[in-house]
Every structure is written in structure tokens, then in C-alpha cells.
N, CA, C, O and CB atoms as a CASP TS submission, in Angstrom:
PFRMAT TS
TARGET T0000
AUTHOR 0000-0000-0000
METHOD Language model
MODEL 1
PARENT N/A
ATOM      1  N   MET     1       0.832  -1.179   0.000  1.00  0.00           N
ATOM      2  CA  MET     1       0.000   0.000   0.000  1.00  0.00           C
ATOM      3  C   MET     1       0.879   1.245   0.000  1.00  0.00           C
ATOM      4  O   MET     1       0.615   2.195  -0.737  1.00  0.00           O
ATOM      5  CB  MET     1      -0.948  -0.004   1.208  1.00  0.00           C
ATOM      6  N   SER     2       1.912   1.242   0.816  1.00  0.00           N
ATOM      7  CA  SER     2       2.793   2.405   0.884  1.00  0.00           C
ATOM      8  C   SER     2       3.464   2.671  -0.452  1.00  0.00           C
ATOM      9  O   SER     2       3.594   3.821  -0.869  1.00  0.00           O
ATOM     10  CB  SER     2       3.847   2.209   1.964  1.00  0.00           C
ATOM     11  N   GLU     3       3.888   1.610  -1.121  1.00  0.00           N
ATOM     12  CA  GLU     3       4.532   1.760  -2.433  1.00  0.00           C
ATOM     13  C   GLU     3       3.587   2.388  -3.452  1.00  0.00           C
ATOM     14  O   GLU     3       4.036   3.063  -4.379  1.00  0.00           O
ATOM     15  CB  GLU     3       5.018   0.402  -2.946  1.00  0.00           C
ATOM     16  N   GLN     4       2.293   2.173  -3.291  1.00  0.00           N
ATOM     17  CA  GLN     4       1.291   2.703  -4.214  1.00  0.00           C
ATOM     18  C   GLN     4       0.743   4.055  -3.771  1.00  0.00           C
ATOM     19  O   GLN     4      -0.107   4.627  -4.454  1.00  0.00           O
ATOM     20  CB  GLN     4       0.155   1.720  -4.357  1.00  0.00           C
ATOM     21  N   GLY     5       1.214   4.573  -2.641  1.00  0.00           N
ATOM     22  CA  GLY     5       0.742   5.857  -2.138  1.00  0.00           C
ATOM     23  C   GLY     5      -0.628   5.793  -1.471  1.00  0.00           C
ATOM     24  O   GLY     5      -1.344   6.792  -1.405  1.00  0.00           O
ATOM     25  N   ILE     6      -0.982   4.613  -0.981  1.00  0.00           N
ATOM     26  CA  ILE     6      -2.278   4.438  -0.319  1.00  0.00           C
ATOM     27  C   ILE     6      -2.070   4.561   1.185  1.00  0.00           C
ATOM     28  O   ILE     6      -1.340   3.772   1.786  1.00  0.00           O
ATOM     29  CB  ILE     6      -2.925   3.056  -0.685  1.00  0.00           C
ATOM     30  N   ASP     7      -2.710   5.545   1.781  1.00  0.00           N
ATOM     31  CA  ASP     7      -2.561   5.786   3.218  1.00  0.00           C
ATOM     32  C   ASP     7      -3.433   4.887   4.070  1.00  0.00           C
ATOM     33  O   ASP     7      -3.033   4.491   5.165  1.00  0.00           O
ATOM     34  CB  ASP     7      -2.878   7.214   3.528  1.00  0.00           C
ATOM     35  N   CYS     8      -4.623   4.558   3.580  1.00  0.00           N
ATOM     36  CA  CYS     8      -5.568   3.794   4.387  1.00  0.00           C
ATOM     37  C   CYS     8      -6.503   2.996   3.489  1.00  0.00           C
ATOM     38  O   CYS     8      -6.943   3.475   2.444  1.00  0.00           O
ATOM     39  CB  CYS     8      -6.373   4.726   5.307  1.00  0.00           C
ATOM     40  N   GLN     9      -6.794   1.788   3.909  1.00  0.00           N
ATOM     41  CA  GLN     9      -7.780   0.957   3.222  1.00  0.00           C
ATOM     42  C   GLN     9      -8.927   0.684   4.176  1.00  0.00           C
ATOM     43  O   GLN     9      -8.712   0.231   5.300  1.00  0.00           O
ATOM     44  CB  GLN     9      -7.150  -0.375   2.715  1.00  0.00           C
ATOM     45  N   VAL    10     -10.139   0.957   3.732  1.00  0.00           N
ATOM     46  CA  VAL    10     -11.330   0.625   4.510  1.00  0.00           C
ATOM     47  C   VAL    10     -11.725  -0.796   4.117  1.00  0.00           C
ATOM     48  O   VAL    10     -11.860  -1.112   2.935  1.00  0.00           O
ATOM     49  CB  VAL    10     -12.514   1.657   4.254  1.00  0.00           C
ATOM     50  N   THR    11     -11.903  -1.631   5.109  1.00  0.00           N
ATOM     51  CA  THR    11     -12.197  -3.022   4.839  1.00  0.00           C
ATOM     52  C   THR    11     -13.460  -3.448   5.589  1.00  0.00           C
ATOM     53  O   THR    11     -13.700  -3.025   6.719  1.00  0.00           O
ATOM     54  CB  THR    11     -11.005  -3.909   5.233  1.00  0.00           C
ATOM     55  N   GLY    12     -14.240  -4.272   4.954  1.00  0.00           N
ATOM     56  CA  GLY    12     -15.484  -4.727   5.576  1.00  0.00           C
ATOM     57  C   GLY    12     -16.038  -5.924   4.843  1.00  0.00           C
ATOM     58  O   GLY    12     -15.376  -6.510   3.987  1.00  0.00           O
ATOM     59  N   GLY    13     -17.255  -6.277   5.190  1.00  0.00           N
ATOM     60  CA  GLY    13     -17.898  -7.437   4.585  1.00  0.00           C
ATOM     61  C   GLY    13     -18.666  -7.079   3.323  1.00  0.00           C
ATOM     62  O   GLY    13     -18.743  -5.916   2.928  1.00  0.00           O
ATOM     63  N   TRP    14     -19.226  -8.097   2.706  1.00  0.00           N
ATOM     64  CA  TRP    14     -20.116  -7.906   1.577  1.00  0.00           C
ATOM     65  C   TRP    14     -21.434  -7.352   2.094  1.00  0.00           C
ATOM     66  O   TRP    14     -21.801  -7.609   3.240  1.00  0.00           O
ATOM     67  CB  TRP    14     -20.332  -9.232   0.798  1.00  0.00           C
ATOM     68  N   MET    15     -22.132  -6.618   1.293  1.00  0.00           N
ATOM     69  CA  MET    15     -23.431  -6.067   1.705  1.00  0.00           C
ATOM     70  C   MET    15     -24.372  -7.177   2.172  1.00  0.00           C
ATOM     71  O   MET    15     -25.147  -6.974   3.107  1.00  0.00           O
ATOM     72  CB  MET    15     -24.076  -5.282   0.545  1.00  0.00           C
ATOM     73  N   ASP    16     -24.315  -8.340   1.536  1.00  0.00           N
ATOM     74  CA  ASP    16     -25.180  -9.458   1.932  1.00  0.00           C
ATOM     75  C   ASP    16     -24.871  -9.949   3.344  1.00  0.00           C
ATOM     76  O   ASP    16     -25.726 -10.560   3.985  1.00  0.00           O
ATOM     77  CB  ASP    16     -25.031 -10.610   0.945  1.00  0.00           C
ATOM     78  N   SER    17     -23.658  -9.687   3.833  1.00  0.00           N
ATOM     79  CA  SER    17     -23.290 -10.185   5.165  1.00  0.00           C
ATOM     80  C   SER    17     -23.643  -9.217   6.278  1.00  0.00           C
ATOM     81  O   SER    17     -23.377  -9.507   7.445  1.00  0.00           O
ATOM     82  CB  SER    17     -21.816 -10.480   5.215  1.00  0.00           C
ATOM     83  N   PHE    18     -24.232  -8.076   5.952  1.00  0.00           N
ATOM     84  CA  PHE    18     -24.550  -7.081   6.973  1.00  0.00           C
ATOM     85  C   PHE    18     -25.837  -7.405   7.737  1.00  0.00           C
ATOM     86  O   PHE    18     -26.138  -6.744   8.731  1.00  0.00           O
ATOM     87  CB  PHE    18     -24.671  -5.717   6.335  1.00  0.00           C
ATOM     88  N   GLY    19     -26.586  -8.390   7.300  1.00  0.00           N
ATOM     89  CA  GLY    19     -27.741  -8.861   8.052  1.00  0.00           C
ATOM     90  C   GLY    19     -28.973  -7.972   7.991  1.00  0.00           C
ATOM     91  O   GLY    19     -29.798  -8.003   8.904  1.00  0.00           O
ATOM     92  N   TYR    20     -29.113  -7.191   6.946  1.00  0.00           N
ATOM     93  CA  TYR    20     -30.256  -6.285   6.850  1.00  0.00           C
ATOM     94  C   TYR    20     -31.586  -7.017   6.705  1.00  0.00           C
ATOM     95  O   TYR    20     -32.646  -6.424   6.903  1.00  0.00           O
ATOM     96  CB  TYR    20     -30.069  -5.352   5.684  1.00  0.00           C
ATOM     97  N   ASN    21     -31.534  -8.299   6.360  1.00  0.00           N
ATOM     98  CA  ASN    21     -32.761  -9.078   6.204  1.00  0.00           C
ATOM     99  C   ASN    21     -33.176  -9.782   7.501  1.00  0.00           C
ATOM    100  O   ASN    21     -34.197 -10.470   7.528  1.00  0.00           O
ATOM    101  CB  ASN    21     -32.582 -10.104   5.099  1.00  0.00           C
ATOM    102  N   LEU    22     -32.404  -9.618   8.562  1.00  0.00           N
ATOM    103  CA  LEU    22     -32.717 -10.260   9.847  1.00  0.00           C
ATOM    104  C   LEU    22     -33.758  -9.466  10.626  1.00  0.00           C
ATOM    105  O   LEU    22     -33.974  -8.282  10.369  1.00  0.00           O
ATOM    106  CB  LEU    22     -31.445 -10.416  10.690  1.00  0.00           C
ATOM    107  N   ALA    23     -34.395 -10.126  11.573  1.00  0.00           N
ATOM    108  CA  ALA    23     -35.304  -9.431  12.489  1.00  0.00           C
ATOM    109  C   ALA    23     -34.496  -8.373  13.251  1.00  0.00           C
ATOM    110  O   ALA    23     -33.290  -8.541  13.430  1.00  0.00           O
ATOM    111  CB  ALA    23     -36.002 -10.444  13.485  1.00  0.00           C
ATOM    112  N   PRO    24     -35.133  -7.290  13.702  1.00  0.00           N
ATOM    113  CA  PRO    24     -34.396  -6.181  14.322  1.00  0.00           C
ATOM    114  C   PRO    24     -33.418  -6.581  15.425  1.00  0.00           C
ATOM    115  O   PRO    24     -32.266  -6.149  15.395  1.00  0.00           O
ATOM    116  CB  PRO    24     -35.363  -5.215  14.882  1.00  0.00           C
ATOM    117  N   GLU    25     -33.835  -7.383  16.386  1.00  0.00           N
ATOM    118  CA  GLU    25     -32.924  -7.763  17.475  1.00  0.00           C
ATOM    119  C   GLU    25     -31.803  -8.670  16.986  1.00  0.00           C
ATOM    120  O   GLU    25     -30.667  -8.559  17.446  1.00  0.00           O
ATOM    121  CB  GLU    25     -33.696  -8.460  18.592  1.00  0.00           C
ATOM    122  N   ASP    26     -32.118  -9.565  16.057  1.00  0.00           N
ATOM    123  CA  ASP    26     -31.092 -10.426  15.477  1.00  0.00           C
ATOM    124  C   ASP    26     -30.108  -9.588  14.660  1.00  0.00           C
ATOM    125  O   ASP    26     -28.903  -9.838  14.678  1.00  0.00           O
ATOM    126  CB  ASP    26     -31.734 -11.523  14.595  1.00  0.00           C
ATOM    127  N   GLY    27     -30.630  -8.601  13.950  1.00  0.00           N
ATOM    128  CA  GLY    27     -29.766  -7.715  13.170  1.00  0.00           C
ATOM    129  C   GLY    27     -28.830  -6.916  14.060  1.00  0.00           C
ATOM    130  O   GLY    27     -27.670  -6.704  13.708  1.00  0.00           O
ATOM    131  N   ALA    28     -29.325  -6.469  15.212  1.00  0.00           N
ATOM    132  CA  ALA    28     -28.485  -5.731  16.156  1.00  0.00           C
ATOM    133  C   ALA    28     -27.383  -6.633  16.707  1.00  0.00           C
ATOM    134  O   ALA    28     -26.226  -6.222  16.801  1.00  0.00           O
ATOM    135  CB  ALA    28     -29.337  -5.160  17.311  1.00  0.00           C
ATOM    136  N   ALA    29     -27.747  -7.864  17.070  1.00  0.00           N
ATOM    137  CA  ALA    29     -26.748  -8.809  17.582  1.00  0.00           C
ATOM    138  C   ALA    29     -25.704  -9.111  16.512  1.00  0.00           C
ATOM    139  O   ALA    29     -24.511  -9.179  16.811  1.00  0.00           O
ATOM    140  CB  ALA    29     -27.424 -10.116  18.052  1.00  0.00           C
ATOM    141  N   TRP    30     -26.140  -9.291  15.280  1.00  0.00           N
ATOM    142  CA  TRP    30     -25.216  -9.575  14.187  1.00  0.00           C
ATOM    143  C   TRP    30     -24.290  -8.386  13.945  1.00  0.00           C
ATOM    144  O   TRP    30     -23.090  -8.570  13.741  1.00  0.00           O
ATOM    145  CB  TRP    30     -25.991  -9.920  12.903  1.00  0.00           C
ATOM    146  N   SER    31     -24.828  -7.181  13.965  1.00  0.00           N
ATOM    147  CA  SER    31     -23.991  -5.987  13.773  1.00  0.00           C
ATOM    148  C   SER    31     -22.927  -5.896  14.861  1.00  0.00           C
ATOM    149  O   SER    31     -21.766  -5.605  14.573  1.00  0.00           O
ATOM    150  CB  SER    31     -24.858  -4.709  13.772  1.00  0.00           C
ATOM    151  N   ARG    32     -23.315  -6.140  16.099  1.00  0.00           N
ATOM    152  CA  ARG    32     -22.335  -6.119  17.188  1.00  0.00           C
ATOM    153  C   ARG    32     -21.229  -7.144  16.953  1.00  0.00           C
ATOM    154  O   ARG    32     -20.048  -6.850  17.141  1.00  0.00           O
ATOM    155  CB  ARG    32     -23.024  -6.390  18.532  1.00  0.00           C
ATOM    156  N   PHE    33     -21.622  -8.354  16.537  1.00  0.00           N
ATOM    157  CA  PHE    33     -20.655  -9.428  16.288  1.00  0.00           C
ATOM    158  C   PHE    33     -19.691  -9.061  15.170  1.00  0.00           C
ATOM    159  O   PHE    33     -18.477  -9.100  15.366  1.00  0.00           O
ATOM    160  CB  PHE    33     -21.379 -10.726  15.940  1.00  0.00           C
ATOM    161  N   ILE    34     -20.213  -8.704  14.003  1.00  0.00           N
ATOM    162  CA  ILE    34     -19.345  -8.418  12.858  1.00  0.00           C
ATOM    163  C   ILE    34     -18.481  -7.179  13.112  1.00  0.00           C
ATOM    164  O   ILE    34     -17.322  -7.140  12.700  1.00  0.00           O
ATOM    165  CB  ILE    34     -20.188  -8.220  11.589  1.00  0.00           C
ATOM    166  N   ASN    35     -19.036  -6.172  13.785  1.00  0.00           N
ATOM    167  CA  ASN    35     -18.261  -4.968  14.081  1.00  0.00           C
ATOM    168  C   ASN    35     -17.109  -5.279  15.028  1.00  0.00           C
ATOM    169  O   ASN    35     -15.998  -4.789  14.827  1.00  0.00           O
ATOM    170  CB  ASN    35     -19.162  -3.886  14.685  1.00  0.00           C
ATOM    171  N   GLU    36     -17.354  -6.079  16.047  1.00  0.00           N
ATOM    172  CA  GLU    36     -16.291  -6.443  16.988  1.00  0.00           C
ATOM    173  C   GLU    36     -15.176  -7.186  16.265  1.00  0.00           C
ATOM    174  O   GLU    36     -13.995  -6.947  16.517  1.00  0.00           O
ATOM    175  CB  GLU    36     -16.850  -7.308  18.139  1.00  0.00           C
ATOM    176  N   TYR    37     -15.554  -8.080  15.373  1.00  0.00           N
ATOM    177  CA  TYR    37     -14.564  -8.811  14.584  1.00  0.00           C
ATOM    178  C   TYR    37     -13.742  -7.845  13.737  1.00  0.00           C
ATOM    179  O   TYR    37     -12.514  -7.931  13.716  1.00  0.00           O
ATOM    180  CB  TYR    37     -15.251  -9.859  13.687  1.00  0.00           C
ATOM    181  N   LEU    38     -14.402  -6.937  13.045  1.00  0.00           N
ATOM    182  CA  LEU    38     -13.687  -5.984  12.190  1.00  0.00           C
ATOM    183  C   LEU    38     -12.784  -5.065  13.001  1.00  0.00           C
ATOM    184  O   LEU    38     -11.657  -4.793  12.588  1.00  0.00           O
ATOM    185  CB  LEU    38     -14.677  -5.151  11.384  1.00  0.00           C
ATOM    186  N   TRP    39     -13.259  -4.580  14.154  1.00  0.00           N
ATOM    187  CA  TRP    39     -12.417  -3.738  15.014  1.00  0.00           C
ATOM    188  C   TRP    39     -11.194  -4.514  15.470  1.00  0.00           C
ATOM    189  O   TRP    39     -10.077  -3.998  15.416  1.00  0.00           O
ATOM    190  CB  TRP    39     -13.214  -3.230  16.237  1.00  0.00           C
ATOM    191  N   THR    40     -11.391  -5.757  15.921  1.00  0.00           N
ATOM    192  CA  THR    40     -10.281  -6.573  16.403  1.00  0.00           C
ATOM    193  C   THR    40      -9.287  -6.874  15.281  1.00  0.00           C
ATOM    194  O   THR    40      -8.075  -6.838  15.493  1.00  0.00           O
ATOM    195  CB  THR    40     -10.806  -7.880  17.006  1.00  0.00           C
ATOM    196  N   ALA    41      -9.801  -7.168  14.101  1.00  0.00           N
ATOM    197  CA  ALA    41      -8.937  -7.523  12.974  1.00  0.00           C
ATOM    198  C   ALA    41      -8.103  -6.343  12.469  1.00  0.00           C
ATOM    199  O   ALA    41      -7.034  -6.549  11.894  1.00  0.00           O
ATOM    200  CB  ALA    41      -9.775  -8.069  11.842  1.00  0.00           C
ATOM    201  N   THR    42      -8.571  -5.130  12.672  1.00  0.00           N
ATOM    202  CA  THR    42      -7.874  -3.966  12.104  1.00  0.00           C
ATOM    203  C   THR    42      -7.201  -3.067  13.139  1.00  0.00           C
ATOM    204  O   THR    42      -6.450  -2.167  12.764  1.00  0.00           O
ATOM    205  CB  THR    42      -8.842  -3.147  11.314  1.00  0.00           C
ATOM    206  N   GLU    43      -7.450  -3.288  14.433  1.00  0.00           N
ATOM    207  CA  GLU    43      -6.971  -2.336  15.440  1.00  0.00           C
ATOM    208  C   GLU    43      -5.452  -2.204  15.490  1.00  0.00           C
ATOM    209  O   GLU    43      -4.954  -1.136  15.846  1.00  0.00           O
ATOM    210  CB  GLU    43      -7.470  -2.744  16.789  1.00  0.00           C
ATOM    211  N   SER    44      -4.717  -3.222  15.156  1.00  0.00           N
ATOM    212  CA  SER    44      -3.258  -3.138  15.208  1.00  0.00           C
ATOM    213  C   SER    44      -2.641  -2.771  13.857  1.00  0.00           C
ATOM    214  O   SER    44      -1.417  -2.722  13.730  1.00  0.00           O
ATOM    215  CB  SER    44      -2.685  -4.456  15.686  1.00  0.00           C
ATOM    216  N   LEU    45      -3.454  -2.520  12.875  1.00  0.00           N
ATOM    217  CA  LEU    45      -2.967  -2.199  11.531  1.00  0.00           C
ATOM    218  C   LEU    45      -3.242  -0.728  11.230  1.00  0.00           C
ATOM    219  O   LEU    45      -4.381  -0.346  10.964  1.00  0.00           O
ATOM    220  CB  LEU    45      -3.638  -3.112  10.460  1.00  0.00           C
ATOM    221  N   ASP    46      -2.213   0.079  11.273  1.00  0.00           N
ATOM    222  CA  ASP    46      -2.383   1.518  11.100  1.00  0.00           C
ATOM    223  C   ASP    46      -3.021   1.907   9.770  1.00  0.00           C
ATOM    224  O   ASP    46      -3.711   2.923   9.690  1.00  0.00           O
ATOM    225  CB  ASP    46      -1.058   2.192  11.224  1.00  0.00           C
ATOM    226  N   GLN    47      -2.800   1.117   8.735  1.00  0.00           N
ATOM    227  CA  GLN    47      -3.312   1.479   7.412  1.00  0.00           C
ATOM    228  C   GLN    47      -4.678   0.867   7.102  1.00  0.00           C
ATOM    229  O   GLN    47      -5.166   0.995   5.979  1.00  0.00           O
ATOM    230  CB  GLN    47      -2.327   1.054   6.359  1.00  0.00           C
ATOM    231  N   MET    48      -5.294   0.213   8.070  1.00  0.00           N
ATOM    232  CA  MET    48      -6.591  -0.415   7.840  1.00  0.00           C
ATOM    233  C   MET    48      -7.644   0.204   8.750  1.00  0.00           C
ATOM    234  O   MET    48      -7.378   0.494   9.916  1.00  0.00           O
ATOM    235  CB  MET    48      -6.509  -1.934   8.070  1.00  0.00           C
ATOM    236  N   ALA    49      -8.830   0.402   8.211  1.00  0.00           N
ATOM    237  CA  ALA    49      -9.962   0.928   8.974  1.00  0.00           C
ATOM    238  C   ALA    49     -11.170   0.030   8.711  1.00  0.00           C
ATOM    239  O   ALA    49     -11.409  -0.360   7.568  1.00  0.00           O
ATOM    240  CB  ALA    49     -10.271   2.422   8.588  1.00  0.00           C
ATOM    241  N   PRO    50     -11.935  -0.302   9.754  1.00  0.00           N
ATOM    242  CA  PRO    50     -13.087  -1.166   9.550  1.00  0.00           C
ATOM    243  C   PRO    50     -14.293  -0.403   9.007  1.00  0.00           C
ATOM    244  O   PRO    50     -14.560   0.726   9.421  1.00  0.00           O
ATOM    245  CB  PRO    50     -13.454  -1.848  10.847  1.00  0.00           C
ATOM    246  N   LEU    51     -15.008  -1.016   8.092  1.00  0.00           N
ATOM    247  CA  LEU    51     -16.288  -0.500   7.626  1.00  0.00           C
ATOM    248  C   LEU    51     -17.348  -1.244   8.427  1.00  0.00           C
ATOM    249  O   LEU    51     -17.771  -2.338   8.054  1.00  0.00           O
ATOM    250  CB  LEU    51     -16.480  -0.690   6.056  1.00  0.00           C
ATOM    251  N   VAL    52     -17.767  -0.640   9.526  1.00  0.00           N
ATOM    252  CA  VAL    52     -18.717  -1.309  10.409  1.00  0.00           C
ATOM    253  C   VAL    52     -20.136  -1.154   9.884  1.00  0.00           C
ATOM    254  O   VAL    52     -20.381  -0.408   8.936  1.00  0.00           O
ATOM    255  CB  VAL    52     -18.613  -0.752  11.834  1.00  0.00           C
ATOM    256  N   THR    53     -21.055  -1.855  10.500  1.00  0.00           N
ATOM    257  CA  THR    53     -22.436  -1.858  10.062  1.00  0.00           C
ATOM    258  C   THR    53     -23.381  -1.580  11.225  1.00  0.00           C
ATOM    259  O   THR    53     -23.021  -1.775  12.386  1.00  0.00           O
ATOM    260  CB  THR    53     -22.779  -3.188   9.410  1.00  0.00           C
ATOM    261  N   VAL    54     -24.548  -1.139  10.919  1.00  0.00           N
ATOM    262  CA  VAL    54     -25.620  -0.967  11.896  1.00  0.00           C
ATOM    263  C   VAL    54     -26.864  -1.655  11.337  1.00  0.00           C
ATOM    264  O   VAL    54     -26.995  -1.789  10.120  1.00  0.00           O
ATOM    265  CB  VAL    54     -25.891   0.561  12.199  1.00  0.00           C
ATOM    266  N   PRO    55     -27.781  -2.094  12.205  1.00  0.00           N
ATOM    267  CA  PRO    55     -28.980  -2.767  11.725  1.00  0.00           C
ATOM    268  C   PRO    55     -29.971  -1.757  11.126  1.00  0.00           C
ATOM    269  O   PRO    55     -30.778  -1.167  11.845  1.00  0.00           O
ATOM    270  CB  PRO    55     -29.642  -3.554  12.871  1.00  0.00           C
ATOM    271  N   MET    56     -29.900  -1.573   9.834  1.00  0.00           N
ATOM    272  CA  MET    56     -30.706  -0.561   9.146  1.00  0.00           C
ATOM    273  C   MET    56     -32.208  -0.816   9.259  1.00  0.00           C
ATOM    274  O   MET    56     -33.006   0.086   9.002  1.00  0.00           O
ATOM    275  CB  MET    56     -30.317  -0.505   7.689  1.00  0.00           C
ATOM    276  N   GLN    57     -32.605  -2.040   9.642  1.00  0.00           N
ATOM    277  CA  GLN    57     -34.021  -2.349   9.739  1.00  0.00           C
ATOM    278  C   GLN    57     -34.662  -1.786  11.009  1.00  0.00           C
ATOM    279  O   GLN    57     -35.876  -1.886  11.188  1.00  0.00           O
ATOM    280  CB  GLN    57     -34.218  -3.841   9.689  1.00  0.00           C
ATOM    281  N   ASP    58     -33.847  -1.193  11.892  1.00  0.00           N
ATOM    282  CA  ASP    58     -34.392  -0.639  13.127  1.00  0.00           C
ATOM    283  C   ASP    58     -33.566   0.587  13.530  1.00  0.00           C
ATOM    284  O   ASP    58     -32.415   0.454  13.944  1.00  0.00           O
ATOM    285  CB  ASP    58     -34.396  -1.709  14.267  1.00  0.00           C
ATOM    286  N   GLY    59     -34.149   1.763  13.408  1.00  0.00           N
ATOM    287  CA  GLY    59     -33.432   3.009  13.664  1.00  0.00           C
ATOM    288  C   GLY    59     -32.883   3.143  15.070  1.00  0.00           C
ATOM    289  O   GLY    59     -31.764   3.625  15.251  1.00  0.00           O
ATOM    290  N   ALA    60     -33.654   2.724  16.078  1.00  0.00           N
ATOM    291  CA  ALA    60     -33.192   2.834  17.467  1.00  0.00           C
ATOM    292  C   ALA    60     -31.972   1.945  17.709  1.00  0.00           C
ATOM    293  O   ALA    60     -30.997   2.383  18.319  1.00  0.00           O
ATOM    294  CB  ALA    60     -34.324   2.455  18.444  1.00  0.00           C
ATOM    295  N   ASN    61     -32.022   0.705  17.236  1.00  0.00           N
ATOM    296  CA  ASN    61     -30.871  -0.192  17.359  1.00  0.00           C
ATOM    297  C   ASN    61     -29.676   0.332  16.583  1.00  0.00           C
ATOM    298  O   ASN    61     -28.543   0.257  17.058  1.00  0.00           O
ATOM    299  CB  ASN    61     -31.231  -1.592  16.873  1.00  0.00           C
ATOM    300  N   ALA    62     -29.921   0.860  15.396  1.00  0.00           N
ATOM    301  CA  ALA    62     -28.828   1.409  14.582  1.00  0.00           C
ATOM    302  C   ALA    62     -28.147   2.556  15.309  1.00  0.00           C
ATOM    303  O   ALA    62     -26.918   2.628  15.336  1.00  0.00           O
ATOM    304  CB  ALA    62     -29.353   1.886  13.214  1.00  0.00           C
ATOM    305  N   ALA    63     -28.927   3.454  15.896  1.00  0.00           N
ATOM    306  CA  ALA    63     -28.358   4.595  16.616  1.00  0.00           C
ATOM    307  C   ALA    63     -27.555   4.131  17.824  1.00  0.00           C
ATOM    308  O   ALA    63     -26.492   4.683  18.107  1.00  0.00           O
ATOM    309  CB  ALA    63     -29.468   5.557  17.058  1.00  0.00           C
ATOM    310  N   GLU    64     -28.046   3.128  18.538  1.00  0.00           N
ATOM    311  CA  GLU    64     -27.342   2.616  19.714  1.00  0.00           C
ATOM    312  C   GLU    64     -26.008   1.989  19.332  1.00  0.00           C
ATOM    313  O   GLU    64     -24.996   2.257  19.979  1.00  0.00           O
ATOM    314  CB  GLU    64     -28.207   1.594  20.448  1.00  0.00           C
ATOM    315  N   ILE    65     -25.988   1.174  18.311  1.00  0.00           N
ATOM    316  CA  ILE    65     -24.760   0.525  17.887  1.00  0.00           C
ATOM    317  C   ILE    65     -23.765   1.552  17.368  1.00  0.00           C
ATOM    318  O   ILE    65     -22.569   1.445  17.639  1.00  0.00           O
ATOM    319  CB  ILE    65     -25.050  -0.524  16.816  1.00  0.00           C
ATOM    320  N   PHE    66     -24.235   2.533  16.636  1.00  0.00           N
ATOM    321  CA  PHE    66     -23.378   3.602  16.130  1.00  0.00           C
ATOM    322  C   PHE    66     -22.743   4.365  17.279  1.00  0.00           C
ATOM    323  O   PHE    66     -21.556   4.690  17.230  1.00  0.00           O
ATOM    324  CB  PHE    66     -24.175   4.558  15.236  1.00  0.00           C
ATOM    325  N   ARG    67     -23.510   4.648  18.296  1.00  0.00           N
ATOM    326  CA  ARG    67     -23.044   5.435  19.443  1.00  0.00           C
ATOM    327  C   ARG    67     -22.000   4.680  20.262  1.00  0.00           C
ATOM    328  O   ARG    67     -21.073   5.298  20.785  1.00  0.00           O
ATOM    329  CB  ARG    67     -24.225   5.816  20.335  1.00  0.00           C
ATOM    330  N   VAL    68     -22.126   3.387  20.382  1.00  0.00           N
ATOM    331  CA  VAL    68     -21.269   2.590  21.272  1.00  0.00           C
ATOM    332  C   VAL    68     -19.802   2.676  20.892  1.00  0.00           C
ATOM    333  O   VAL    68     -18.972   2.882  21.778  1.00  0.00           O
ATOM    334  CB  VAL    68     -21.708   1.140  21.259  1.00  0.00           C
ATOM    335  N   LYS    69     -19.442   2.533  19.654  1.00  0.00           N
ATOM    336  CA  LYS    69     -18.039   2.436  19.248  1.00  0.00           C
ATOM    337  C   LYS    69     -17.390   3.752  18.874  1.00  0.00           C
ATOM    338  O   LYS    69     -16.183   3.778  18.634  1.00  0.00           O
ATOM    339  CB  LYS    69     -17.925   1.517  18.106  1.00  0.00           C
ATOM    340  N   ARG    70     -18.118   4.827  18.815  1.00  0.00           N
ATOM    341  CA  ARG    70     -17.549   6.103  18.375  1.00  0.00           C
ATOM    342  C   ARG    70     -16.599   6.633  19.352  1.00  0.00           C
ATOM    343  O   ARG    70     -16.026   7.702  19.139  1.00  0.00           O
ATOM    344  CB  ARG    70     -18.602   7.109  18.128  1.00  0.00           C
TER
END
């Protein structure tokens, strides 16, 4: 990445893996799981940033998950 002049790569899952088709509480649990994995996988890599997800099927859950990791 450095040789190519790339400072940071955002990495995440496929849109299908974000769980938007799950029931609201299941979607919230899935978002927490995948986000924790992405944070853990990228936290020691200065040039990597996680593309986290929120359960778009439920605004209150989405806001809560967004607020937790900021």
C-alpha cells in the first residue's frame, strides 16, 4: 500500500453479510458481532480501517450501535 501511495484501506464485509434481512434484534446482535470482529482484525494495523455496520431495519438499534463504538 505504501509503495502505491495508499494511506488507508477501509475493509469490511459484503453487503449481503450485513444482516439487513434479519429481524431487528437479530440484526443488532449480528452488527455487534461483525463490528467487533472488524475492530479486532484492524486495530493493530495503522493502514486499515473497519467498515462497520448498523442494523438498518431498526433506527433505534442502529443509533445505539453507532453510538457505542464512536
